[in-house]
C-alpha positions as CSV (number, residue, x, y, z in Angstrom):
1,M,38.7,51.9,60.5
2,A,39.4,50.4,57.1
3,I,42.9,49.8,57.2
4,V,45.0,48.7,54.0
5,Q,48.1,46.8,54.2
6,K,50.8,46.2,51.7
7,F,53.7,44.1,51.8
8,P,56.1,45.7,49.1
9,T,58.4,42.9,48.4
10,Q,55.7,40.7,47.5
11,G,53.2,43.1,46.1
12,A,50.6,41.3,48.3
13,R,48.2,42.9,50.5
14,I,45.3,42.8,52.9
15,E,42.1,44.7,52.3
16,P,39.3,44.7,54.7
17,L,36.0,44.1,53.2
18,F,32.4,45.1,53.6
19,S,29.2,43.3,52.9
20,H,28.5,45.5,49.5
21,S,32.2,44.2,48.2
22,M,32.0,42.5,44.8
23,A,35.0,40.5,46.1
24,F,33.0,38.9,48.8
25,D,31.6,36.2,46.8
26,S,35.6,35.2,45.8
27,F,36.4,35.3,49.0
28,Y,33.3,33.2,50.5
29,D,34.0,30.6,47.6
30,L,37.6,30.1,49.1
31,Y,36.5,30.3,52.4
32,A,34.2,27.0,52.0
33,A,36.3,25.2,50.3
34,M,39.0,25.5,52.8
35,F,36.4,24.8,55.9
36,P,34.3,21.9,55.0
37,L,33.5,21.0,58.3
38,V,30.0,22.4,58.9
39,D,30.4,23.0,62.4
40,E,33.1,25.1,62.0
41,R,31.8,26.9,59.0
42,E,29.5,30.2,58.6
43,P,27.2,30.7,56.0
44,K,27.5,33.7,54.0
45,E,24.9,35.7,55.5
46,E,26.3,35.5,59.0
47,F,29.1,37.4,57.5
48,F,27.1,40.2,56.8
49,R,25.2,39.9,60.4
50,I,28.4,40.0,62.3
51,L,29.7,42.9,60.5
52,A,26.3,44.8,61.0
53,F,27.1,44.1,64.6
54,N,30.2,46.4,64.5
55,E,28.0,49.4,64.2
56,N,24.9,48.2,67.0
57,L,25.6,50.4,69.8
58,K,23.1,48.3,72.1
59,I,25.2,45.0,71.2
60,Q,28.6,46.8,71.7
61,Q,27.2,48.4,75.1
62,D,25.8,45.1,76.2
63,Y,28.7,42.5,75.3
64,G,31.6,44.8,73.6
65,P,33.7,46.5,72.9
66,Y,33.9,43.8,70.0
67,R,34.9,44.3,66.1
68,E,35.0,41.5,63.5
69,I,37.3,42.2,60.7
70,V,36.7,40.4,57.3
71,A,39.7,41.0,55.2
72,A,40.5,39.7,51.4
73,V,44.2,39.0,50.9
74,R,45.2,39.9,46.7
75,P,48.6,39.0,45.0
76,W,48.4,42.8,43.7
77,D,46.6,45.6,43.6
78,G,43.2,45.1,41.9
79,G,44.0,40.9,41.4
80,P,42.3,38.3,42.3
81,V,41.0,37.3,45.7
82,V,43.5,34.6,47.0
83,G,42.7,34.2,50.7
84,G,41.4,35.7,53.8
85,H,42.2,37.1,56.9
86,V,39.3,37.1,59.7
87,F,39.5,38.3,63.1
88,G,38.0,39.9,66.2
89,V,39.6,42.7,68.3
90,T,38.7,43.7,71.9
91,S,39.7,45.1,74.8
92,S,38.6,45.9,78.7
93,A,39.7,47.2,82.0
94,A,41.1,43.7,82.5
95,H,43.1,43.9,79.6
96,L,44.8,47.5,80.6
97,Q,45.1,46.7,84.2
98,A,47.5,43.7,83.0
99,G,49.3,46.0,80.7
100,I,47.6,44.0,77.7
101,P,46.2,46.9,75.0
102,A,44.0,44.7,73.5
103,S,43.3,41.3,72.2
104,V,43.1,39.5,68.8
105,Q,40.9,36.4,68.1
106,G,42.3,34.9,64.8
107,I,39.3,33.2,63.5
108,Y,39.8,32.2,59.7
109,T,43.1,33.0,58.1
110,F,43.9,30.9,54.5
111,L,45.5,30.9,51.3
112,H,44.9,29.6,48.2
113,E,47.5,26.5,47.7
114,C,48.8,28.2,45.0
115,Y,49.8,31.4,46.8
116,R,50.9,29.8,50.2
117,G,53.5,31.8,51.4
118,L,52.6,34.7,49.5
119,V,52.2,36.5,53.2
120,P,54.1,35.5,56.0
121,M,52.1,34.2,58.9
122,R,54.2,37.6,60.8
123,D,52.4,40.1,58.7
124,F,49.0,38.5,59.2
125,I,49.5,38.6,63.2
126,A,51.4,42.6,62.9
127,F,48.1,43.7,60.6
128,A,45.8,41.9,63.2
129,Q,47.6,43.9,66.0
130,E,47.8,47.3,64.7
131,T,44.1,47.0,63.9
132,A,43.3,46.0,67.3
133,C,45.2,48.8,69.0
134,S,44.0,51.5,66.5
135,T,40.6,50.3,67.0
136,F,40.8,51.1,70.9
137,G,42.9,54.0,70.7
138,Q,46.0,52.0,72.1
139,A,49.6,52.1,71.6
140,N,52.1,49.4,71.7
141,P,50.3,46.9,69.1
142,R,53.0,44.1,69.8
143,K,51.7,44.1,73.3
144,A,48.3,43.0,72.0
145,V,47.7,39.2,72.7
146,I,46.6,36.8,70.1
147,F,44.1,34.2,70.7
148,F,43.1,31.4,68.3
149,E,41.4,28.0,68.0
150,V,43.5,24.9,66.9
151,N,42.0,21.8,65.8
152,N,43.3,18.8,68.5
153,P,44.0,16.0,66.6
154,L,43.8,13.4,70.0
155,R,39.8,14.8,70.0
156,M,39.2,14.4,66.6
157,T,37.4,11.5,64.5
158,A,38.8,9.7,61.9
159,D,36.8,11.4,59.6
160,E,37.1,14.8,60.6
161,I,40.8,14.4,60.5
162,A,40.5,13.2,57.0
163,A,38.7,16.3,55.9
164,D,40.5,18.7,57.5
165,T,44.0,17.2,55.9
166,K,42.4,16.9,52.5
167,S,40.8,20.8,52.6
168,S,44.2,22.5,54.3
169,G,46.8,20.1,53.0
170,L,48.2,19.4,56.3
171,H,47.4,17.0,59.2
172,P,46.3,18.6,62.4
173,A,49.2,17.6,64.4
174,R,51.5,19.0,62.0
175,R,49.6,22.0,62.1
176,Y,49.5,21.9,65.9
177,M,52.9,21.8,66.2
178,F,53.5,24.6,63.7
179,W,52.0,27.3,65.8
180,F,53.8,25.7,68.9
181,R,57.2,26.3,67.4
182,S,55.9,29.8,65.9
183,G,55.9,30.6,69.4
184,F,52.1,30.2,70.7
185,R,51.1,27.7,73.5
186,P,47.5,26.1,74.2
187,L,46.1,27.3,77.0
188,D,45.6,24.8,80.2
189,M,42.0,24.9,80.3
190,Q,39.0,22.7,78.6
191,Y,37.8,24.6,75.7
192,V,34.4,24.3,74.0
193,Q,33.6,26.8,71.0
194,P,29.6,27.0,71.5
195,R,27.5,26.1,68.4
196,L,27.8,28.7,66.1
197,R,23.9,28.0,65.1
198,D,21.0,26.4,66.4
199,A,21.7,23.5,64.0
200,A,25.4,23.1,64.6
201,Q,27.0,21.3,67.3
202,P,29.5,22.6,70.1
203,V,32.9,22.3,68.7
204,R,34.5,20.0,71.3
205,Y,38.0,19.3,69.4
206,L,39.5,22.8,69.7
207,D,42.3,23.9,71.7
208,L,42.3,27.6,72.3
209,F,46.0,29.0,71.8
210,C,47.2,32.1,72.8
211,S,50.9,34.3,72.5
212,R,53.5,32.9,74.5
213,T,54.3,35.2,77.7
214,A,57.7,35.2,79.8
215,A,55.6,34.0,82.8
216,M,53.9,31.4,80.6
217,T,50.7,32.5,82.3
218,I,48.0,35.1,81.2
219,P,45.5,36.7,83.4
220,A,42.2,34.8,83.6
221,A,40.1,37.8,84.1
222,V,41.7,38.6,80.3
223,V,41.0,35.4,78.9
224,L,37.3,35.7,80.4
225,S,36.7,39.1,79.0
226,H,38.0,38.2,75.7
227,L,36.0,35.0,75.1
228,H,32.7,36.7,76.6
229,A,32.9,39.5,73.7
230,F,33.9,37.3,71.3
231,C,31.3,34.3,72.1
232,S,28.4,36.7,72.7
233,I,28.7,38.6,69.5
234,S,30.8,36.6,67.1
235,V,29.8,32.9,68.0
236,L,26.5,33.1,69.6
237,K,25.1,36.1,67.3
238,N,24.1,38.7,69.9
239,Q,23.2,36.4,72.9
240,N,25.0,36.7,76.2
241,A,27.4,34.0,76.4
242,S,26.6,33.1,80.1
243,G,23.6,31.6,79.5
244,D,25.2,28.9,77.2
245,S,26.1,25.8,79.2
246,D,29.4,24.9,77.6
247,F,30.5,29.0,77.8
248,A,29.0,28.7,81.6
249,A,30.9,26.1,82.6
250,M,34.5,27.7,81.2
251,E,33.0,31.1,82.8
252,S,32.8,29.3,86.1
253,W,36.6,27.8,86.0
254,L,37.9,31.0,84.7
255,K,36.7,33.1,87.8
256,G,38.0,30.2,90.3
257,R,41.3,31.2,89.4
258,D,43.8,34.2,88.8
259,S,45.9,33.0,85.9
260,V,45.9,30.3,83.0
261,A,48.8,28.3,82.6
262,L,50.2,28.0,78.7
263,L,51.5,24.1,78.1
264,G,55.0,23.8,77.5
265,L,56.5,20.8,75.4
266,R,56.8,18.6,78.7
267,S,53.2,18.4,79.1
268,D,51.6,14.9,78.3
269,R,49.1,16.7,75.7
270,L,52.2,18.1,73.7
271,Q,54.0,15.2,74.0
272,T,51.5,13.1,72.7
273,I,50.9,15.4,69.6
274,A,54.5,15.9,69.0
275,K,54.9,11.9,69.0
276,L,52.1,11.9,66.5
277,E,53.7,14.5,64.3
278,R,57.1,12.8,64.4
279,D,55.4,9.3,63.3
280,L,53.5,11.2,60.4
281,R,56.9,12.3,59.2
282,G,58.6,8.8,59.4
283,N,55.8,7.6,57.2
284,D,56.5,10.3,54.7
285,R,60.2,9.1,54.7
286,D,59.0,5.3,54.2
287,L,57.0,6.1,51.2
288,R,59.5,8.3,49.4
289,H,62.0,5.8,49.9
290,R,59.7,3.0,48.3
291,H,58.8,5.1,45.2
292,A,62.5,5.8,45.1
293,R,63.3,2.2,44.5
294,P,64.0,0.9,41.0
């Protein structure tokens, strides 16, 4: 289903793309500039391949249901591509049993630096939730759970942090705390994104974030169902995620418990990253003070 959402106050729109779209080259050029770390970035042809998986009955029967949406952001009707919104959607019996109509895997959401703020993050989120529920014939899109990966600066090298900061304009510690303050929480689990392709490496510096819940937990069966569909189809490209050693470790851990806790600000991880962010703000103030001297 191709849903186009327009934001009248800004005139901007999120527009799903297809492999034959003339806008795809513009989308990909911007995407590649925004995601310079090779192990995190997909080649252009892999986007086309994953979109084809949406229509592949065998793949959907084996590992789905899972649909991936690749959308461009335009500042006005027919305007240039100034951003992207890529996400996957899935659902399962475990979801429905928990009262969750569907879940969203946020994959890449980005805007050119000149257009930051053009589309509020809440509108990106609402678009994904509405797409998830309409795809699977479910109601209550606000109950659709959002998952996404966030770079954890405590597990990144100095070079990785520098590349991330240069491309995004934001230190990963600041981004981590931005998402925390926006109402999302990291799951208390060891998350690894399996390798995107044979030549890449598993990404071990990511934390999996989730929509905050009142109980500050989420059923482990929902997390497992979601991740198995996402990793089997989007990450491993039509390979059973259970056969990947990194995923198998997460799978075994999730099967051994009823729920996964969401980390709060009192956790050691959040305390450390929050301090790093405060130190960065202090450095910014010192720099501004020095430049302000006569």
